C-alpha positions as CSV (number, residue, x, y, z in Angstrom):
1,M,42.7,102.4,-80.2
2,A,44.9,101.6,-82.7
3,T,48.8,103.5,-82.1
4,P,49.1,105.3,-85.2
5,P,52.3,104.4,-87.3
6,K,55.0,106.4,-87.1
7,G,55.8,109.2,-89.8
8,S,51.7,109.9,-90.5
9,G,50.1,113.0,-89.5
10,K,46.7,111.3,-90.2
11,P,43.9,110.3,-87.3
12,P,43.8,106.2,-87.5
13,K,40.6,104.8,-88.8
14,P,37.8,103.3,-86.7
15,A,38.1,99.6,-86.5
16,A,35.0,98.0,-88.1
17,N,31.9,96.7,-85.7
18,P,32.8,93.5,-84.0
19,P,31.4,90.5,-85.2
20,T,27.9,89.5,-82.8
21,L,28.4,85.9,-81.9
22,S,25.7,83.7,-82.9
23,P,22.9,82.3,-79.9
24,A,24.7,78.9,-79.9
25,A,28.1,80.2,-79.5
26,A,26.9,82.3,-76.8
27,P,27.6,81.8,-73.2
28,P,25.5,79.8,-71.3
29,R,22.9,81.1,-68.8
30,I,23.6,80.7,-64.9
31,P,20.0,80.2,-62.8
32,T,19.4,81.8,-60.4
33,P,19.3,80.1,-57.6
34,D,15.9,79.1,-55.9
35,P,15.9,81.2,-51.8
36,T,13.0,78.7,-50.6
37,P,14.9,76.3,-48.6
38,P,14.6,72.9,-49.9
39,A,12.7,71.4,-46.9
40,A,9.9,73.7,-47.6
41,R,9.6,72.6,-51.1
42,P,6.9,69.9,-52.3
43,A,9.1,66.6,-53.1
44,T,6.2,65.9,-56.2
45,R,3.4,67.4,-58.2
46,P,0.2,66.6,-55.6
47,P,-1.9,64.5,-57.6
48,A,-4.7,65.0,-59.5
49,I,-8.9,64.9,-57.3
50,G,-10.0,61.5,-57.8
51,A,-5.9,60.1,-58.0
52,V,-6.0,59.6,-54.4
53,R,-6.8,55.6,-53.2
54,P,-9.2,55.4,-50.0
55,A,-7.8,53.8,-47.5
56,A,-8.0,50.5,-46.4
57,P,-10.9,49.7,-44.1
58,T,-9.8,49.7,-39.5
59,E,-9.9,46.5,-37.9
60,G,-13.6,47.4,-36.1
61,A,-15.0,47.7,-39.5
62,R,-13.9,44.8,-41.3
63,L,-15.7,43.0,-37.8
64,D,-18.7,45.1,-38.1
65,A,-19.2,44.4,-41.3
66,L,-19.4,40.7,-40.4
67,L,-20.5,40.9,-37.6
68,V,-23.8,42.5,-40.1
69,E,-23.7,39.5,-42.6
70,M,-23.6,36.8,-39.9
71,E,-27.4,38.0,-38.7
72,A,-28.5,37.2,-41.7
73,Q,-26.6,34.2,-41.7
74,D,-28.0,30.5,-40.4
75,Y,-25.3,27.9,-38.5
76,F,-24.2,26.6,-41.2
77,Q,-23.7,29.7,-44.0
78,I,-21.5,31.0,-40.6
79,L,-19.4,27.6,-40.5
80,K,-19.3,27.7,-44.6
81,V,-20.9,23.8,-44.7
82,Q,-23.2,22.4,-46.5
83,K,-26.8,20.8,-44.2
84,G,-25.7,17.1,-44.8
85,A,-21.7,18.0,-43.6
86,S,-20.9,14.9,-41.3
87,P,-19.7,15.6,-37.6
88,A,-16.0,14.9,-38.7
89,E,-17.0,18.0,-41.7
90,I,-18.4,20.6,-39.0
91,K,-15.8,20.1,-36.9
92,R,-12.9,20.9,-39.2
93,A,-14.7,23.9,-40.9
94,F,-15.5,25.5,-36.9
95,Y,-11.7,25.0,-36.2
96,K,-10.8,26.1,-39.5
97,G,-13.1,29.5,-39.0
98,S,-12.9,30.3,-35.3
99,R,-8.8,29.8,-35.1
100,A,-8.0,33.7,-36.1
101,Y,-11.1,34.8,-33.4
102,H,-10.1,32.9,-30.4
103,P,-10.3,35.3,-27.0
104,D,-6.7,34.1,-26.2
105,R,-5.1,35.6,-29.3
106,Y,-6.3,39.2,-28.3
107,Y,-6.4,39.0,-24.3
108,Q,-3.4,41.7,-24.4
109,L,-5.3,44.0,-27.1
110,P,-5.9,47.5,-25.3
111,D,-8.6,48.5,-27.6
112,Q,-11.9,46.4,-25.6
113,A,-14.3,47.3,-28.1
114,L,-12.3,45.7,-30.7
115,K,-12.0,42.4,-28.1
116,D,-15.9,42.6,-27.6
117,K,-15.8,42.4,-31.1
118,I,-14.1,39.4,-31.6
119,N,-15.5,37.9,-28.7
120,L,-18.9,37.8,-30.4
121,V,-17.8,36.7,-33.4
122,Y,-15.9,33.6,-31.6
123,K,-19.5,33.2,-29.6
124,R,-21.6,33.3,-33.2
125,M,-19.5,30.0,-34.6
126,T,-18.8,28.3,-31.3
127,E,-23.1,29.0,-31.0
128,A,-23.0,26.7,-34.6
129,Y,-20.7,24.6,-33.4
130,F,-22.5,23.6,-30.7
131,V,-25.7,23.3,-31.9
132,L,-24.6,21.4,-35.4
133,R,-23.3,18.9,-33.5
134,D,-25.8,17.9,-31.9
135,D,-28.6,15.4,-33.8
136,A,-31.4,16.4,-31.6
137,K,-30.4,20.5,-31.8
138,R,-29.3,20.2,-35.0
139,T,-32.9,18.1,-36.8
140,R,-34.7,21.1,-35.1
141,Y,-32.7,23.4,-36.3
142,V,-33.0,22.3,-40.1
143,A,-36.8,21.9,-39.1
144,E,-36.8,25.8,-38.0
145,I,-35.1,27.4,-40.4
146,E,-37.0,26.0,-43.3
147,G,-40.0,26.9,-42.1
148,P,-41.7,30.1,-42.8
149,D,-40.3,31.9,-39.3
150,R,-36.7,31.4,-40.5
151,A,-35.7,35.2,-39.6
152,Q,-36.6,34.5,-35.7
153,K,-35.5,31.0,-35.8
154,L,-31.4,31.5,-36.9
155,R,-30.2,31.8,-33.5
156,F,-30.8,28.5,-30.8
157,T,-31.1,30.7,-27.9
158,E,-31.2,29.9,-24.1
159,A,-35.4,30.0,-24.4
160,S,-34.6,27.2,-27.5
161,E,-32.8,25.0,-25.9
162,T,-35.2,24.9,-22.8
163,E,-37.6,24.2,-24.9
164,T,-35.8,21.3,-26.8
165,K,-35.2,20.0,-23.7
166,I,-38.8,19.8,-22.4
167,A,-39.8,18.2,-25.8
168,A,-37.8,15.7,-25.1
169,K,-38.5,15.0,-21.9
170,K,-42.0,14.4,-23.1
171,Q,-41.3,12.5,-25.9
172,A,-39.0,10.0,-23.2
173,E,-42.5,10.0,-21.1
174,E,-44.7,8.8,-23.6
175,E,-41.8,6.8,-24.9
176,I,-41.8,4.9,-21.1
177,G,-44.1,6.6,-18.8
178,T,-44.5,9.0,-16.4
179,T,-45.6,6.8,-13.9
180,P,-43.9,3.0,-12.5
181,K,-46.9,1.1,-12.8
182,G,-47.8,2.3,-16.4
183,R,-43.8,2.2,-18.0
184,Q,-44.2,-2.0,-16.3
185,F,-47.1,-2.8,-17.9
186,Y,-46.0,-1.0,-20.9
187,A,-42.7,-2.6,-21.6
188,A,-44.3,-6.2,-20.6
189,G,-46.4,-5.0,-23.5
190,I,-43.6,-4.1,-25.7
191,A,-42.2,-7.7,-25.2
192,E,-45.4,-9.5,-26.0
193,I,-45.5,-7.3,-28.7
194,E,-42.3,-8.5,-30.1
195,A,-43.3,-12.3,-29.4
196,Q,-46.2,-11.5,-31.5
197,R,-48.3,-12.7,-28.7
198,W,-51.5,-10.3,-29.5
199,S,-53.6,-11.3,-27.2
200,A,-51.2,-10.4,-24.2
201,A,-49.8,-7.9,-25.5
202,E,-53.8,-6.3,-25.3
203,R,-54.0,-6.8,-21.5
204,S,-50.6,-5.8,-20.6
205,L,-51.3,-2.6,-22.7
206,K,-54.5,-2.3,-21.1
207,M,-53.3,-1.9,-18.2
208,A,-51.0,0.6,-19.1
209,V,-53.2,2.7,-20.4
210,T,-55.3,2.7,-17.2
211,Y,-52.3,3.8,-14.9
212,E,-51.7,7.0,-18.0
213,P,-55.0,7.1,-19.5
214,S,-54.0,10.6,-21.5
215,N,-50.2,8.7,-22.5
216,P,-50.7,8.6,-26.7
217,R,-47.5,5.6,-27.0
218,Y,-49.8,3.5,-25.0
219,K,-52.6,4.2,-26.5
220,E,-51.0,3.9,-29.9
221,K,-49.3,0.7,-29.2
222,L,-52.6,-1.1,-28.1
223,A,-54.5,-0.2,-31.1
224,E,-51.3,-1.9,-32.6
225,A,-52.0,-5.1,-30.4
226,Q,-55.6,-4.9,-31.6
227,Q,-55.5,-4.3,-34.3
228,K,-53.1,-8.0,-34.9
229,I,-55.9,-9.5,-33.3
230,Y,-58.3,-8.8,-35.5
231,E,-56.4,-9.8,-38.6
232,E,-55.5,-13.1,-37.0
233,M,-59.4,-12.9,-36.0
234,K,-60.2,-12.3,-39.7
235,Q,-58.3,-15.1,-41.0
236,K,-58.7,-18.1,-38.7
237,G,-63.0,-17.6,-39.9
238,E,-61.8,-17.3,-43.7
239,A,-60.1,-20.3,-42.8
240,F,-63.3,-22.3,-41.4
241,K,-65.6,-20.7,-43.9
242,I,-67.8,-23.6,-45.7
243,K,-67.2,-23.0,-49.5
């Protein structure tokens, strides 16, 4: 309150209303601190639904997918080579593809199920290399997978290998025979054919067929020698024919 001037008996006039402060001149508002501990507060806003990226597939799931894919592939597809690939190309493809799955790299792996899957992948690649590097096995395998039973012939099993050995043995028997005398006369007949002595070849091959009457190779060569004899006789007959 204002002090009245000396010598005046009148009370002082009240002071005018004090001027209000503009919003800009108002003192800043002090925010109330959040009582929630910092560790309990989320660092960022949670992502919207659908914005979360799916987790990468596990190694086991990846191997499962690879094995399923291999089951439908032939050995050329497993090694990623063409059917006309050379032995060197097949070898390079095998070493390149199987290096990552060699069992020696995973012998300390604690997960036995995962090790089994890795070993199966390596086995499939090794199996493919085993068949394709062998000309006889490869030829037969190509014929089988190009046939109507492709799905059943993709894997060269032990039974298939046994059949191949039996077929090879049978072919060898047809080539050289199963009896000592049969082989002896057959070899003599072949030598006579190479020398173009057809009559001598016929005699030797007839003896070979006597010892092995069911050998188709012997019969084939005997028929060849007899055909040559017939052609020679025909030529001689035409040469002496009176014109």
